[in-house]
N, C-alpha and C positions, 0 to 999 in steps of 0.2 A: 575782734568779735564783739557784738553787742549782746548785752544781757536781755533775755526775752521774758524775764519774770519780774525784774525789779522796776518799780514805778517811782517816778518823781512825783511827790505828793503835792501837786499844785493843779489848779484848774486851767490857768492860762499863763503864758510867758512870752516874751519877745523871742524871736528866733535866735537872735544873737546871744541870748542867755542860756540856751539849751546845752546841756551836757549829753551828748549823743550816747555815750557809753552807759548811761543810767536809764535809758528809755526802754520800756517794755514794748513788745510787738504791737500791743493795742495802741500805745501812744504813737509809735512810728506810723502805724496805719492811719491814725486820725490826722497826723501832721501832713503826711505825704499824699494820701489819697483824698483827703478832705471829705466834706459831707455834701458838697453841692451836687445836685442832680441836674440833668438836662432839663431846662425849663421850657423847651419847646419853641423858643423865640426864633424869629428869622434874623438873618444877618446880611451884611454887605458882602461877606466873603467867608469861605470855609478855610481856616488857617490850619495847615497840617504840619506838625513838627516831623522832621525826617526820621526814618527808622526802617529797619529791614522787616521783611514779612509783609503779607498782604492785608493784615488787619486794619491798619490805618487807612489804606486806600478803600477798603470795603466800607468803613464807617463814613468816610468823606463822600463816597458815591451814594451811599444810603441817604445822607443828608441832602445831597444835591437832587436826588430823585424825588425826595419829599417836597422839593421846591423851597427849601429853607434858605438857600442862597443861590445866586446865579453863577458864581465863580468859585473855583477851588484853587488855593495856593499851596503848592507842595514846596517844602524847604529841604535843604540838605545837599552838601557837596561831596567831596572825595574822601572825607573822614581822615584828614591828614595823610592822604596817600593810600589808605586802606582799600579804597575802591577805585577801579579803573573807569567807572561810569558814575556820574553823580547820583546820589540817592533820589533826589527830586526828579531826575529824568526817569529812573526806574519806576517810581510811583506814578508819574505822568503816563508812562507807557501802559501800565496796568489799568489806569483809569480810562484810557482810550479804548482798551480792549473791553472794558465794561460798559462802553457806550457813551461816555462823556465827550462832547464835541471839543476839539482841540482849542477852539476860540474861547472856551469857557475855563481853560486851565492856565494858571500862571505858575512859573517855577522860579525858585531862588536857588542857585547852584554853587554859591561861594562858601557857605557856612560849614563849620566842622562840629559845632555843638549848639546847645539850646540858646545861649545868649547871642551867639553870632547869627543863628537862624532868625531870632526876633529882630535884631538890628538890621541885618541885610534885607530882610523882607519889608522893612519899613520903606526902603527905597523902591522896591518892586510895587508896593501898594501906591506909593506916591506917583510913580510913572503911569500906572494904570488908571487910578481913580482921582488922585489928589487926596492926600491924607486928611485934608480938612473936611472932606465929604463923608468920611467913614464914621459911623456911629456904633456899630456892633459887629463883633467877629465871633464866629463859631470856631472853637479851638479843639483840635483833635490830636491826641497823643496817647501813649501808653498810660495805663491807669495811675501808676505811682509818680508820674511826672506832673500831676495836677498842681502841686504847690509851686515848684520851680518854673513850670511852663507858664502859669499865669503871672507869677511875680516878674518874670522876665519881660512880659508884655507891659505889665503895669509900671515897671520901672522905667522903661525906655519909650513907651508910646504916650501920645497925648492923653491927658486925664479925662477927656470927654468920651473916650472910647470905652465901651463896656463889653463883657465877654460871657459866652455860654460855654461851659466845659462839656465836651462830648467824648468820653473815653472810648478808645477802641477795644474790641473784645478779644483780649489775650487770655486764653483759658487758664494759664498757669500764673498769671500776674494779677489776680483779683485780690480785693481787700480781705477776703475770707480764706485765702489759701496760699498767699505768696511765700510764707515761711516753710511750706511743705515741699518746695521744689528748689533744688540747689542753685539753679541759674537765677531764678527770680529773687531768692534770698540774697545772693551776692549783689545783684543789681540794686535792690532796695537798700541794703546796708551802705553801698557806695553813694546812693542818692541822698540819704539823710545826712551823711557826712559832708557831701558837697554843698547841700543846701545851707547848712550852718556855716561852712567855710566861706562861701561866696557872700553871704550876708555880712559876716564879720569883716570881710575885705572891702565891703562897700560896692560890690558888683551888683547886688540886689538890694532893694529896699528892705528895711527891717520892719516887720509887722508882728502884732501879737497873735498868737495862735491858741486856740482852746483845745486842751487835751487832758 
């Protein structure tokens, strides 16, 4: 269990140096949720990390209807056998019901987690566009996946690609209330532990964070 009142008295630190047990909820929030807001930019594709619920689909369709990208890419497979139907297919089916044409939807159905979603989708994007043509992606996921979601892309994708973070609207997973709900509290604690673990293992690039 993480301490929610004890602060590490520093302004910034590399992720690999963080002691997660000493983080306050404010510091966890700043690290995981970040401070970047949707900058309104257009992209070559809307990249959606796989997840249950309709919120990510709704956000992706909203961006599509705004004309901010012509294509949506849904990621996510069987979750190590947890699902009988790939997450990306479920998300695609919901997007179709919301009026997105099938020819404007891409799916990546092999991944089981965030890192795999990023890597597997690289081949999907290459097959559709040629990765050398992509300059900007709009990235959709749950709010607290900001840091790991973007780091996964920044670690494994070409350096010339830039990103706009567009968090989905999960009411109980917001930066000002996540600790008030048992489910989101559990997910956030797991997320900060995994973020530091994966950076230390070299699975994600190590960067300095301000908190």
